[in-house]
C-alpha positions as CSV (number, residue, x, y, z in Angstrom):
1,M,23.4,2.0,33.3
2,R,25.5,-1.3,34.5
3,S,23.7,-4.0,36.4
4,T,24.8,-7.5,37.4
5,V,23.0,-10.3,35.8
6,T,23.3,-14.3,37.4
7,V,22.7,-16.1,33.6
8,E,24.4,-19.7,32.5
9,E,26.6,-19.9,30.0
10,P,25.2,-21.6,28.2
11,L,22.9,-19.5,28.1
12,V,25.1,-16.8,26.7
13,A,27.1,-18.5,25.2
14,E,24.0,-19.3,22.1
15,L,23.1,-16.0,22.6
16,V,26.9,-14.5,21.6
17,A,26.6,-17.0,18.8
18,L,22.8,-16.7,17.4
19,T,23.0,-12.8,17.1
20,G,26.1,-12.8,16.1
21,A,27.8,-10.0,18.6
22,R,31.9,-8.8,19.1
23,S,30.4,-9.6,22.5
24,K,28.4,-10.4,26.1
25,T,27.5,-7.6,25.8
26,A,26.4,-6.5,22.8
27,A,24.7,-9.5,23.4
28,V,22.7,-9.0,25.9
29,K,21.5,-5.8,24.7
30,R,20.4,-6.6,21.4
31,A,18.2,-9.5,22.6
32,L,16.5,-6.9,25.2
33,E,16.4,-4.6,22.4
34,E,14.3,-6.8,20.2
35,Q,12.4,-8.6,23.8
36,I,11.1,-5.1,24.0
37,R,10.5,-4.6,20.4
38,L,8.3,-8.2,20.7
39,A,6.4,-6.6,24.3
40,K,5.5,-3.4,21.9
41,L,4.5,-5.7,18.2
42,R,2.5,-7.8,20.5
43,R,0.8,-4.4,22.3
44,L,-0.4,-2.8,19.4
45,S,-1.6,-6.5,17.6
46,D,-4.4,-6.7,20.4
47,L,-5.3,-2.7,19.8
48,L,-6.6,-4.7,16.1
49,G,-10.0,-4.9,15.8
50,H,-10.3,-2.4,19.0
51,V,-9.2,0.8,17.0
52,E,-11.9,3.2,14.4
53,V,-9.7,4.3,11.4
54,D,-11.1,7.0,9.5
55,E,-10.2,5.2,5.7
56,A,-10.8,8.9,3.9
57,A,-7.9,10.5,6.3
58,L,-5.8,7.6,5.5
59,T,-6.3,7.8,2.0
60,S,-5.8,11.7,1.6
61,G,-2.6,11.0,4.1
62,D,-1.5,8.6,2.1
63,A,-1.3,10.7,-0.9
64,A,0.4,13.7,0.8
65,D,3.1,11.3,1.7
66,L,3.8,9.4,-1.1
67,A,4.1,13.5,-2.5
68,R,6.0,14.9,0.1
69,S,8.4,12.1,0.1
70,T,8.8,12.6,-4.5
71,S,9.7,16.1,-3.3
72,L,12.3,15.9,-0.2
73,R,14.1,12.6,-2.6
74,G,14.9,15.0,-5.3
75,E,12.1,13.1,-7.8
76,P,10.1,15.2,-10.3
């Protein structure tokens, strides 16, 4: 989707320089993706202390996951 956004040139120039992006579009896209990622992390961190965890399920799941990943990598 194309959008037209008005942003001050010095801000865009700094963004391009900091991200190392090859174009303004790539820099803005990267910045938007990072902002979305950070917002999702903030939402997740807000759940800390509010979610009940079944420790037994985690422990058994960890062992099963480790066995599965080991077999997928072809390790004995």
